[in-house]
SELUMPA-519708 format. One record per residue (C-alpha): residue number from 1; x, y, z. Coordinates in steps of 0.25 Angstrom, whole numbers, plus 5000, padded with zeros to 4 digits. Layout:
R     k      x      y      z
R   NUM      X      Y      Z
...
END
This chain:
R     k      x      y      z
R     1   4687   4747   4386
R     2   4697   4748   4398
R     3   4712   4746   4395
R     4   4720   4735   4392
R     5   4733   4734   4391
R     6   4745   4721   4389
R     7   4760   4728   4395
R     8   4766   4715   4388
R     9   4770   4714   4405
R    10   4764   4702   4411
R    11   4775   4700   4422
R    12   4771   4713   4429
R    13   4757   4716   4423
R    14   4746   4706   4427
R    15   4736   4713   4418
R    16   4747   4709   4407
R    17   4747   4695   4414
R    18   4733   4693   4411
R    19   4736   4699   4398
R    20   4747   4690   4394
R    21   4737   4677   4400
R    22   4725   4681   4391
R    23   4732   4685   4380
R    24   4741   4698   4381
R    25   4732   4708   4370
R    26   4722   4697   4365
R    27   4715   4702   4381
R    28   4717   4717   4379
R    29   4704   4718   4373
R    30   4696   4708   4380
R    31   4698   4711   4394
R    32   4702   4726   4402
R    33   4718   4727   4410
R    34   4705   4730   4421
R    35   4701   4718   4420
R    36   4712   4710   4420
R    37   4715   4718   4433
R    38   4702   4714   4438
R    39   4704   4699   4433
R    40   4721   4700   4440
R    41   4714   4706   4454
R    42   4703   4693   4454
R    43   4716   4684   4451
R    44   4723   4691   4462
R    45   4734   4694   4451
R    46   4734   4681   4447
R    47   4737   4683   4432
R    48   4734   4668   4426
R    49   4720   4669   4434
R    50   4715   4685   4429
R    51   4719   4680   4415
R    52   4709   4666   4417
R    53   4697   4678   4423
R    54   4703   4688   4411
R    55   4699   4677   4401
R    56   4684   4674   4408
R    57   4681   4689   4406
R    58   4688   4689   4391
R    59   4679   4676   4389
R    60   4667   4681   4394
R    61   4668   4692   4386
R    62   4669   4683   4373
R    63   4656   4674   4381
R    64   4647   4685   4380
R    65   4649   4687   4363
R    66   4644   4679   4354
R    67   4652   4674   4339
R    68   4648   4680   4329
R    69   4647   4678   4314
R    70   4645   4687   4301
R    71   4647   4683   4288
R    72   4660   4672   4288
R    73   4667   4677   4297
R    74   4663   4673   4315
R    75   4667   4678   4328
R    76   4666   4666   4340
R    77   4665   4675   4353
R    78   4662   4660   4358
R    79   4676   4656   4357
R    80   4683   4667   4361
R    81   4677   4666   4375
R    82   4679   4653   4377
R    83   4694   4655   4374
R    84   4695   4663   4383
R    85   4690   4657   4394
R    86   4698   4643   4391
R    87   4709   4653   4393
R    88   4703   4657   4408
R    89   4702   4643   4409
R    90   4718   4640   4405
R    91   4722   4653   4413
R    92   4713   4647   4426
R    93   4719   4634   4426
R    94   4733   4642   4423
R    95   4731   4651   4436
R    96   4724   4639   4446
R    97   4737   4632   4443
R    98   4744   4633   4454
R    99   4760   4629   4445
R   100   4758   4639   4437
R   101   4753   4651   4446
R   102   4761   4655   4457
R   103   4753   4659   4469
R   104   4757   4665   4483
R   105   4748   4662   4495
R   106   4747   4664   4509
R   107   4750   4650   4512
R   108   4763   4651   4506
R   109   4771   4649   4519
R   110   4783   4642   4520
R   111   4781   4628   4522
R   112   4791   4620   4531
R   113   4799   4608   4522
R   114   4799   4596   4520
R   115   4812   4590   4516
R   116   4825   4586   4524
R   117   4838   4581   4520
R   118   4837   4567   4518
R   119   4822   4567   4516
R   120   4823   4558   4503
R   121   4834   4549   4509
R   122   4826   4538   4511
R   123   4830   4535   4523
R   124   4818   4530   4530
R   125   4814   4539   4542
R   126   4812   4554   4541
R   127   4818   4565   4548
R   128   4819   4566   4563
R   129   4815   4548   4562
R   130   4825   4538   4565
END
């Protein structure tokens, strides 16, 4: 398997930031650094959206497996797939919420300010009128 790391530096290492959202070391055996980097590129560097893509990848991994029972023990891989799908939905919702995820856009040019001295004085007129 390809390399999977967590250096503990999510502020400076985007792969770490994605792994932090996925559950830090819990994701080490489930998705590689290269796969996370691919998802970061798909998400234009948005770590929350990349984490959502990564959680979907992990859910797909478990979805291809069947539940197993042997004797008195069982493993429910379909429940793991569903849990990762729910995590992907939650991460996507966070990523797409503009109040949680700052975004720089090309339309961020400065707009004229729409306030003036005395605007709340309630004098019944607006600036420039008599």
